[in-house]
C-alpha positions as CSV (number, residue, x, y, z in Angstrom):
1,M,195.1,276.7,50.9
2,K,192.5,278.6,48.8
3,N,192.0,277.7,45.1
4,Q,193.1,280.4,42.8
5,N,190.2,282.0,41.1
6,P,190.3,281.9,37.3
7,D,189.7,284.9,35.2
8,L,186.3,285.0,33.5
9,D,185.0,286.4,30.2
10,L,181.3,287.2,29.9
11,Q,179.6,287.8,26.6
12,L,177.3,290.6,27.7
13,I,175.9,291.6,24.4
14,N,176.4,289.9,21.0
15,S,173.4,290.6,18.8
16,T,172.1,292.7,15.9
17,F,169.4,295.3,16.7
18,D,167.4,297.9,14.9
19,A,169.3,301.2,15.3
20,K,166.8,302.6,17.8
21,D,166.9,299.4,20.0
22,A,170.7,299.4,20.0
23,F,170.8,303.0,21.0
24,E,168.3,302.5,23.8
25,I,170.3,299.5,25.2
26,L,173.6,301.4,25.2
27,I,172.1,304.6,26.6
28,D,170.5,302.7,29.4
29,L,173.8,300.9,30.1
30,L,175.7,304.2,30.2
31,D,173.0,305.8,32.4
32,H,173.1,302.9,34.8
33,K,176.9,303.1,35.1
34,I,176.8,306.9,35.6
35,N,174.2,306.5,38.3
36,F,176.2,303.8,40.0
37,H,179.3,306.1,40.2
38,K,177.1,309.0,41.4
39,C,175.8,306.8,44.2
40,K,179.3,305.6,45.1
41,Q,180.5,309.2,45.1
42,L,177.7,310.3,47.4
43,S,178.4,307.3,49.7
44,N,182.1,308.2,49.8
45,E,181.3,311.8,50.5
46,L,179.1,310.8,53.4
47,R,182.0,308.9,54.8
48,L,184.3,311.9,54.1
49,I,186.3,310.2,51.5
50,E,187.5,312.2,48.4
51,G,185.3,311.5,45.4
52,E,187.7,312.7,42.6
53,Q,188.0,309.2,41.1
54,A,184.2,308.8,40.8
55,E,183.9,312.3,39.3
56,A,186.5,311.4,36.7
57,R,184.7,308.2,35.8
58,I,181.3,310.0,35.6
59,A,182.8,312.6,33.3
60,A,184.4,309.9,31.1
61,L,181.1,308.0,30.9
62,K,179.2,311.2,30.0
63,E,181.7,311.8,27.1
64,E,181.0,308.2,25.9
65,K,177.3,308.9,26.0
66,K,177.8,312.1,24.0
67,K,179.7,310.1,21.3
68,L,177.0,307.5,21.2
69,I,174.2,310.1,20.8
70,S,176.2,311.8,18.0
71,F,176.8,308.5,16.3
72,Y,173.1,307.6,16.5
73,K,172.0,311.0,15.2
74,Q,174.2,310.7,12.1
75,M,173.2,307.2,11.1
76,D,170.4,306.0,8.9
77,Q,167.7,304.9,11.4
78,S,166.6,302.1,9.1
79,Q,170.0,300.4,9.5
80,K,170.7,297.4,11.7
81,V,173.5,297.6,14.3
82,H,175.5,294.7,15.6
83,V,176.5,295.3,19.3
84,N,179.3,293.2,20.8
85,S,180.3,293.8,24.4
86,L,182.7,291.4,26.2
87,V,183.2,291.9,29.9
88,Q,186.5,290.6,31.2
89,L,186.9,289.8,34.9
90,E,190.4,289.6,36.1
91,V,191.0,288.4,39.7
92,M,193.4,290.9,41.4
93,Q,195.6,290.4,44.4
94,P,194.5,292.5,47.3
95,S,196.6,295.6,47.9
96,S,198.1,296.3,51.3
97,E,195.4,299.1,51.8
98,T,192.5,296.6,51.4
99,E,194.2,294.0,53.6
100,N,194.3,296.5,56.4
101,A,190.7,297.7,56.0
């Protein structure tokens, strides 16, 4: 019998940065996630799988990027910014679709 995997919390970012550095870190993170979804979408299209889910996630990430850019442009650039990002990993039970694949 397999041991049940515990869930895991990772403290990805927990630091104070200059406004410009915080902006660069977060823009890079959003750009990386957008590119990840674009690559997955292309891969799915090459395998003739519908890419609507990836398109929706890309659109949502682009909206988050717009909000970040707007926030950055409105703030005093001499300010410090504390960024806190917790990534929570939750082990999921395989669905019947994945079990058959």
